[in-house]
DODOLO-917249 format. One record per residue: x, y negated, z negated of N, C-alpha, C in turn. Coordinates in steps of 0.02 Angstrom, whole numbers, padded with zeros to 5 digits. Each point is the difference from the previous one (the first is absolute). Layout:
N
<r n_x="X" n_y="Y" n_z="Z" ca_x="X" ca_y="Y" ca_z="Z" c_x="X" c_y="Y" c_z="Z"/>
...
//
This chain:
113
<r n_x="05999" n_y="-13439" n_z="-00703" ca_x="00088" ca_y="00001" ca_z="00011" c_x="00013" c_y="-00009" c_z="00092"/>
<r n_x="00039" n_y="-00053" n_z="00012" ca_x="00003" ca_y="00004" ca_z="00061" c_x="00078" c_y="00001" c_z="00019"/>
<r n_x="00025" n_y="00025" n_z="00075" ca_x="00073" ca_y="00006" ca_z="-00003" c_x="00015" c_y="-00059" c_z="00051"/>
<r n_x="00055" n_y="-00029" n_z="-00025" ca_x="00042" ca_y="-00052" ca_z="00026" c_x="00068" c_y="00025" c_z="00050"/>
<r n_x="00028" n_y="-00027" n_z="00041" ca_x="00059" ca_y="00002" ca_z="00025" c_x="00028" c_y="-00070" c_z="-00023"/>
<r n_x="00064" n_y="00017" n_z="-00047" ca_x="00034" ca_y="-00064" ca_z="-00005" c_x="00065" c_y="00022" c_z="00029"/>
<r n_x="00012" n_y="-00054" n_z="00063" ca_x="00067" ca_y="00017" ca_z="00030" c_x="00071" c_y="-00044" c_z="-00027"/>
<r n_x="00048" n_y="00003" n_z="00003" ca_x="00054" ca_y="-00028" ca_z="-00016" c_x="00027" c_y="-00037" c_z="00069"/>
<r n_x="00001" n_y="-00075" n_z="00024" ca_x="00029" ca_y="-00024" ca_z="00061" c_x="00064" c_y="-00015" c_z="-00012"/>
<r n_x="00052" n_y="00018" n_z="00033" ca_x="00065" ca_y="-00013" ca_z="-00031" c_x="00014" c_y="-00030" c_z="00074"/>
<r n_x="00057" n_y="-00042" n_z="-00008" ca_x="00035" ca_y="-00037" ca_z="00060" c_x="00074" c_y="00025" c_z="-00006"/>
<r n_x="-00005" n_y="00058" n_z="00052" ca_x="00067" ca_y="00026" ca_z="00013" c_x="00046" c_y="-00043" c_z="00016"/>
<r n_x="-00005" n_y="-00065" n_z="00018" ca_x="00045" ca_y="-00041" ca_z="00037" c_x="00025" c_y="-00051" c_z="-00054"/>
<r n_x="-00027" n_y="00003" n_z="-00053" ca_x="00035" ca_y="-00051" ca_z="-00065" c_x="00053" c_y="00053" c_z="-00040"/>
<r n_x="00043" n_y="-00042" n_z="-00030" ca_x="00070" ca_y="00045" ca_z="-00031" c_x="-00051" c_y="00045" c_z="-00046"/>
<r n_x="00035" n_y="00057" n_z="00005" ca_x="00004" ca_y="00056" ca_z="-00039" c_x="00021" c_y="00002" c_z="-00073"/>
<r n_x="-00043" n_y="00002" n_z="-00045" ca_x="00029" ca_y="-00002" ca_z="-00070" c_x="00059" c_y="00048" c_z="00005"/>
<r n_x="00053" n_y="-00013" n_z="-00047" ca_x="00057" ca_y="00017" ca_z="-00018" c_x="00021" c_y="00010" c_z="-00061"/>
<r n_x="00056" n_y="00049" n_z="-00023" ca_x="00026" ca_y="-00010" ca_z="-00073" c_x="-00053" c_y="00013" c_z="-00057"/>
<r n_x="-00012" n_y="-00040" n_z="-00040" ca_x="-00040" ca_y="00006" ca_z="-00060" c_x="-00087" c_y="00013" c_z="00031"/>
<r n_x="00009" n_y="-00045" n_z="00050" ca_x="-00074" ca_y="-00027" ca_z="00016" c_x="-00043" c_y="00074" c_z="00024"/>
<r n_x="00036" n_y="00056" n_z="00039" ca_x="-00027" ca_y="00047" ca_z="00006" c_x="-00014" c_y="00055" c_z="-00050"/>
<r n_x="00021" n_y="-00001" n_z="-00053" ca_x="-00022" ca_y="00058" ca_z="-00065" c_x="-00053" c_y="-00043" c_z="-00029"/>
<r n_x="-00004" n_y="-00066" n_z="-00003" ca_x="-00051" ca_y="-00053" ca_z="-00023" c_x="-00048" c_y="00016" c_z="00030"/>
<r n_x="-00013" n_y="-00004" n_z="00062" ca_x="-00056" ca_y="00006" ca_z="00046" c_x="-00034" c_y="00055" c_z="-00013"/>
<r n_x="00032" n_y="00063" n_z="00003" ca_x="-00003" ca_y="00075" ca_z="00001" c_x="-00047" c_y="-00015" c_z="-00085"/>
<r n_x="00037" n_y="00000" n_z="-00037" ca_x="-00018" ca_y="-00017" ca_z="-00071" c_x="-00069" c_y="-00030" c_z="-00008"/>
<r n_x="-00010" n_y="-00059" n_z="00037" ca_x="-00061" ca_y="-00027" ca_z="-00018" c_x="-00072" c_y="00036" c_z="00055"/>
<r n_x="00029" n_y="00024" n_z="00050" ca_x="-00048" ca_y="00047" ca_z="00030" c_x="-00014" c_y="00062" c_z="-00030"/>
<r n_x="00046" n_y="00041" n_z="-00039" ca_x="-00015" ca_y="00040" ca_z="-00019" c_x="-00038" c_y="-00002" c_z="-00079"/>
<r n_x="00009" n_y="-00064" n_z="-00023" ca_x="-00052" ca_y="-00014" ca_z="-00056" c_x="-00057" c_y="-00009" c_z="00019"/>
<r n_x="-00007" n_y="-00049" n_z="00050" ca_x="-00070" ca_y="-00005" ca_z="00015" c_x="-00033" c_y="00065" c_z="00034"/>
<r n_x="00032" n_y="00046" n_z="00042" ca_x="-00031" ca_y="00066" ca_z="00012" c_x="-00014" c_y="00048" c_z="-00071"/>
<r n_x="00030" n_y="-00005" n_z="-00054" ca_x="-00025" ca_y="00016" ca_z="-00051" c_x="-00053" c_y="-00037" c_z="-00037"/>
<r n_x="-00015" n_y="-00054" n_z="00015" ca_x="-00053" ca_y="-00030" ca_z="-00032" c_x="-00076" c_y="00005" c_z="00041"/>
<r n_x="00009" n_y="00011" n_z="00050" ca_x="-00064" ca_y="00030" ca_z="00058" c_x="00010" c_y="00084" c_z="00008"/>
<r n_x="00039" n_y="00018" n_z="-00017" ca_x="-00007" ca_y="00072" ca_z="00013" c_x="-00063" c_y="00055" c_z="-00011"/>
<r n_x="-00055" n_y="-00032" n_z="-00047" ca_x="-00061" ca_y="00030" ca_z="-00006" c_x="-00044" c_y="-00025" c_z="00065"/>
<r n_x="00018" n_y="-00050" n_z="00029" ca_x="-00037" ca_y="-00022" ca_z="00042" c_x="00019" c_y="00015" c_z="00088"/>
<r n_x="00073" n_y="00025" n_z="00006" ca_x="00028" ca_y="00031" ca_z="00051" c_x="-00019" c_y="00054" c_z="00027"/>
<r n_x="-00047" n_y="-00015" n_z="00082" ca_x="00005" ca_y="00076" ca_z="00028" c_x="00035" c_y="00022" c_z="00018"/>
<r n_x="00035" n_y="-00050" n_z="00053" ca_x="00064" ca_y="00020" ca_z="00025" c_x="00034" c_y="-00076" c_z="00013"/>
<r n_x="00075" n_y="00015" n_z="00008" ca_x="00044" ca_y="-00059" ca_z="00006" c_x="00058" c_y="00021" c_z="00027"/>
<r n_x="00045" n_y="-00046" n_z="00025" ca_x="00064" ca_y="00013" ca_z="00015" c_x="00034" c_y="-00045" c_z="00051"/>
<r n_x="00065" n_y="-00001" n_z="-00023" ca_x="00047" ca_y="-00063" ca_z="00045" c_x="00026" c_y="00034" c_z="00081"/>
<r n_x="-00002" n_y="-00024" n_z="00036" ca_x="00014" ca_y="00005" ca_z="00079" c_x="00062" c_y="-00020" c_z="00010"/>
<r n_x="00034" n_y="00032" n_z="00043" ca_x="00077" ca_y="-00008" ca_z="00041" c_x="-00023" c_y="-00069" c_z="00040"/>
<r n_x="00062" n_y="-00044" n_z="00034" ca_x="-00008" ca_y="-00049" ca_z="00021" c_x="-00020" c_y="00019" c_z="00072"/>
<r n_x="-00032" n_y="-00069" n_z="00038" ca_x="-00042" ca_y="00018" ca_z="00063" c_x="00038" c_y="00032" c_z="00047"/>
<r n_x="00061" n_y="-00010" n_z="00008" ca_x="00039" ca_y="00026" ca_z="00057" c_x="00006" c_y="00072" c_z="-00003"/>
<r n_x="-00039" n_y="00035" n_z="-00052" ca_x="-00006" ca_y="00085" ca_z="00011" c_x="-00052" c_y="00022" c_z="00018"/>
<r n_x="-00045" n_y="-00043" n_z="00009" ca_x="-00077" ca_y="00024" ca_z="00015" c_x="00001" c_y="00024" c_z="00066"/>
<r n_x="-00033" n_y="00046" n_z="-00001" ca_x="-00020" ca_y="00040" ca_z="00090" c_x="-00078" c_y="-00036" c_z="00013"/>
<r n_x="-00004" n_y="-00024" n_z="00053" ca_x="-00069" ca_y="-00012" ca_z="00038" c_x="-00030" c_y="00055" c_z="00046"/>
<r n_x="-00065" n_y="00014" n_z="-00016" ca_x="-00028" ca_y="00072" ca_z="00030" c_x="-00061" c_y="-00051" c_z="00026"/>
<r n_x="-00007" n_y="-00003" n_z="00068" ca_x="-00050" ca_y="-00030" ca_z="00042" c_x="-00028" c_y="00055" c_z="00062"/>
<r n_x="-00061" n_y="-00011" n_z="00003" ca_x="-00031" ca_y="00028" ca_z="00073" c_x="-00017" c_y="-00040" c_z="00052"/>
<r n_x="00045" n_y="00010" n_z="00061" ca_x="-00022" ca_y="-00061" ca_z="00064" c_x="-00013" c_y="00071" c_z="00053"/>
<r n_x="-00063" n_y="-00028" n_z="00023" ca_x="-00034" ca_y="00049" ca_z="00052" c_x="00012" c_y="00085" c_z="-00029"/>
<r n_x="-00001" n_y="00012" n_z="-00049" ca_x="-00014" ca_y="00067" ca_z="-00013" c_x="00072" c_y="00024" c_z="-00014"/>
<r n_x="00055" n_y="-00022" n_z="00009" ca_x="00060" ca_y="00025" ca_z="-00019" c_x="00026" c_y="-00045" c_z="-00064"/>
<r n_x="00021" n_y="00055" n_z="-00044" ca_x="00029" ca_y="-00027" ca_z="-00047" c_x="00071" c_y="-00038" c_z="00004"/>
<r n_x="00016" n_y="-00066" n_z="-00034" ca_x="00070" ca_y="-00031" ca_z="00006" c_x="00033" c_y="-00021" c_z="-00062"/>
<r n_x="00049" n_y="00025" n_z="-00010" ca_x="00030" ca_y="-00002" ca_z="-00063" c_x="00067" c_y="-00060" c_z="-00004"/>
<r n_x="00007" n_y="-00042" n_z="-00032" ca_x="00052" ca_y="-00048" ca_z="00006" c_x="00027" c_y="-00026" c_z="-00055"/>
<r n_x="00063" n_y="-00012" n_z="00002" ca_x="00015" ca_y="-00020" ca_z="-00088" c_x="00009" c_y="-00066" c_z="-00014"/>
<r n_x="-00001" n_y="-00001" n_z="-00063" ca_x="-00033" ca_y="-00075" ca_z="-00025" c_x="-00058" c_y="-00012" c_z="-00018"/>
<r n_x="00013" n_y="-00065" n_z="-00035" ca_x="-00073" ca_y="00002" ca_z="-00033" c_x="-00060" c_y="-00022" c_z="00056"/>
<r n_x="-00064" n_y="00000" n_z="-00018" ca_x="-00050" ca_y="-00014" ca_z="00050" c_x="-00002" c_y="-00088" c_z="00023"/>
<r n_x="00012" n_y="-00044" n_z="-00049" ca_x="-00002" ca_y="-00053" ca_z="00012" c_x="00070" c_y="-00048" c_z="-00024"/>
<r n_x="00021" n_y="-00040" n_z="00040" ca_x="00055" ca_y="-00033" ca_z="-00008" c_x="-00022" c_y="-00041" c_z="-00039"/>
<r n_x="00023" n_y="-00027" n_z="-00077" ca_x="-00010" ca_y="-00030" ca_z="-00039" c_x="00055" c_y="-00020" c_z="-00048"/>
<r n_x="-00018" n_y="-00055" n_z="-00030" ca_x="00062" ca_y="-00016" ca_z="-00054" c_x="-00026" c_y="00035" c_z="-00078"/>
<r n_x="-00068" n_y="00014" n_z="-00002" ca_x="-00011" ca_y="00029" ca_z="-00060" c_x="-00045" c_y="00095" c_z="00008"/>
<r n_x="00026" n_y="00020" n_z="-00030" ca_x="-00038" ca_y="00066" ca_z="00014" c_x="-00025" c_y="00037" c_z="-00070"/>
<r n_x="-00041" n_y="00060" n_z="-00001" ca_x="-00016" ca_y="00023" ca_z="-00058" c_x="00054" c_y="00045" c_z="-00038"/>
<r n_x="00027" n_y="-00016" n_z="-00046" ca_x="00041" ca_y="00027" ca_z="-00039" c_x="-00008" c_y="00066" c_z="-00062"/>
<r n_x="-00064" n_y="-00007" n_z="-00002" ca_x="-00021" ca_y="00044" ca_z="-00058" c_x="-00080" c_y="-00013" c_z="00005"/>
<r n_x="-00026" n_y="00051" n_z="-00048" ca_x="-00071" ca_y="-00015" ca_z="-00007" c_x="-00032" c_y="00032" c_z="-00074"/>
<r n_x="-00046" n_y="-00006" n_z="-00018" ca_x="-00049" ca_y="00055" ca_z="-00049" c_x="-00076" c_y="-00004" c_z="00039"/>
<r n_x="-00018" n_y="00049" n_z="-00020" ca_x="-00076" ca_y="00021" ca_z="00005" c_x="-00012" c_y="00000" c_z="-00080"/>
<r n_x="-00043" n_y="-00050" n_z="-00018" ca_x="-00026" ca_y="00013" ca_z="-00073" c_x="-00080" c_y="-00008" c_z="00007"/>
<r n_x="-00020" n_y="00023" n_z="-00063" ca_x="-00064" ca_y="00017" ca_z="-00008" c_x="-00031" c_y="-00046" c_z="-00076"/>
<r n_x="-00043" n_y="-00042" n_z="00041" ca_x="-00002" ca_y="-00058" ca_z="-00070" c_x="-00070" c_y="-00023" c_z="00010"/>
<r n_x="-00032" n_y="-00021" n_z="-00047" ca_x="-00074" ca_y="-00031" ca_z="-00007" c_x="-00017" c_y="-00048" c_z="00062"/>
<r n_x="00049" n_y="-00045" n_z="00011" ca_x="-00031" ca_y="-00061" ca_z="00050" c_x="00046" c_y="-00030" c_z="00027"/>
<r n_x="-00007" n_y="-00045" n_z="00045" ca_x="00059" ca_y="-00039" ca_z="00025" c_x="00040" c_y="-00050" c_z="-00032"/>
<r n_x="-00034" n_y="-00026" n_z="-00063" ca_x="00036" ca_y="-00041" ca_z="-00038" c_x="00034" c_y="00053" c_z="-00043"/>
<r n_x="00008" n_y="00057" n_z="-00034" ca_x="00035" ca_y="00040" ca_z="-00013" c_x="00073" c_y="00019" c_z="00044"/>
<r n_x="-00022" n_y="00009" n_z="00054" ca_x="00057" ca_y="00015" ca_z="00059" c_x="00044" c_y="-00069" c_z="-00002"/>
<r n_x="-00033" n_y="-00054" n_z="00021" ca_x="00050" ca_y="-00058" ca_z="00003" c_x="00041" c_y="-00015" c_z="-00073"/>
<r n_x="-00026" n_y="00005" n_z="-00048" ca_x="00028" ca_y="-00007" ca_z="-00080" c_x="00047" c_y="00053" c_z="00018"/>
<r n_x="-00004" n_y="00074" n_z="00024" ca_x="00057" ca_y="00036" ca_z="-00002" c_x="00068" c_y="-00026" c_z="00054"/>
<r n_x="-00032" n_y="-00018" n_z="00047" ca_x="00037" ca_y="-00043" ca_z="00072" c_x="00035" c_y="-00052" c_z="-00023"/>
<r n_x="-00026" n_y="-00042" n_z="-00054" ca_x="00032" ca_y="-00051" ca_z="-00032" c_x="00071" c_y="00017" c_z="-00047"/>
<r n_x="-00010" n_y="00068" n_z="-00015" ca_x="00045" ca_y="00021" ca_z="-00050" c_x="00048" c_y="00026" c_z="00047"/>
<r n_x="-00010" n_y="00043" n_z="00057" ca_x="00037" ca_y="00021" ca_z="00048" c_x="00051" c_y="-00058" c_z="00039"/>
<r n_x="-00035" n_y="-00047" n_z="00005" ca_x="00041" ca_y="-00050" ca_z="00052" c_x="00070" c_y="-00019" c_z="-00037"/>
<r n_x="-00020" n_y="-00012" n_z="-00066" ca_x="00055" ca_y="-00012" ca_z="-00060" c_x="00059" c_y="00059" c_z="00004"/>
<r n_x="-00021" n_y="00069" n_z="-00016" ca_x="00047" ca_y="00043" ca_z="00006" c_x="00042" c_y="00007" c_z="00062"/>
<r n_x="-00030" n_y="00001" n_z="00070" ca_x="00019" ca_y="00018" ca_z="00050" c_x="00031" c_y="-00074" c_z="00033"/>
<r n_x="-00009" n_y="-00061" n_z="-00021" ca_x="00040" ca_y="-00060" ca_z="00024" c_x="-00036" c_y="-00011" c_z="00066"/>
<r n_x="-00058" n_y="00029" n_z="00017" ca_x="-00026" ca_y="00011" ca_z="00080" c_x="-00071" c_y="-00020" c_z="-00009"/>
<r n_x="-00036" n_y="-00045" n_z="00070" ca_x="-00075" ca_y="00020" ca_z="-00010" c_x="-00043" c_y="00061" c_z="-00017"/>
<r n_x="-00053" n_y="-00008" n_z="-00012" ca_x="-00029" ca_y="00080" ca_z="-00005" c_x="-00069" c_y="-00029" c_z="00029"/>
<r n_x="-00032" n_y="00045" n_z="00045" ca_x="-00043" ca_y="00005" ca_z="00042" c_x="-00059" c_y="00036" c_z="-00031"/>
<r n_x="-00059" n_y="-00024" n_z="-00010" ca_x="-00034" ca_y="00049" ca_z="-00031" c_x="-00076" c_y="00013" c_z="00049"/>
<r n_x="-00004" n_y="00072" n_z="00019" ca_x="-00062" ca_y="00025" ca_z="00042" c_x="-00038" c_y="00035" c_z="-00027"/>
<r n_x="-00068" n_y="00000" n_z="00006" ca_x="-00037" ca_y="00065" ca_z="-00025" c_x="-00015" c_y="00044" c_z="00052"/>
<r n_x="00002" n_y="00052" n_z="-00026" ca_x="-00014" ca_y="00058" ca_z="00054" c_x="-00068" c_y="00003" c_z="00026"/>
<r n_x="-00023" n_y="00001" n_z="00061" ca_x="-00075" ca_y="00031" ca_z="00009" c_x="-00042" c_y="00011" c_z="-00033"/>
<r n_x="-00056" n_y="-00020" n_z="-00024" ca_x="-00047" ca_y="00055" ca_z="-00041" c_x="-00050" c_y="00038" c_z="00045"/>
<r n_x="-00001" n_y="00045" n_z="-00039" ca_x="-00051" ca_y="00055" ca_z="00043" c_x="-00061" c_y="-00011" c_z="00014"/>
//
């Protein structure tokens, strides 16, 4: 078995779902989560990028700044770490996740030991 990171890339500048779309979206993601519960190592949704804090080292000094590290249209909105047999299984899982989340899903393997 191998572990993969599935990241949800959310466009924070597009129209945010409203009204009945929000419960429908949450329901779809919840059902997807239930369908992969036995393969999830860890996962969760993230707050919007403006809530981020960046910590960096500059010449031996810790520098803390507000906001996201990268100014970009899309940012990671959530993720799963899953354990599946191979990349094909991870891609199949991501193909269902992209429908549930209504957003692109990036699949990346963890480095093997």
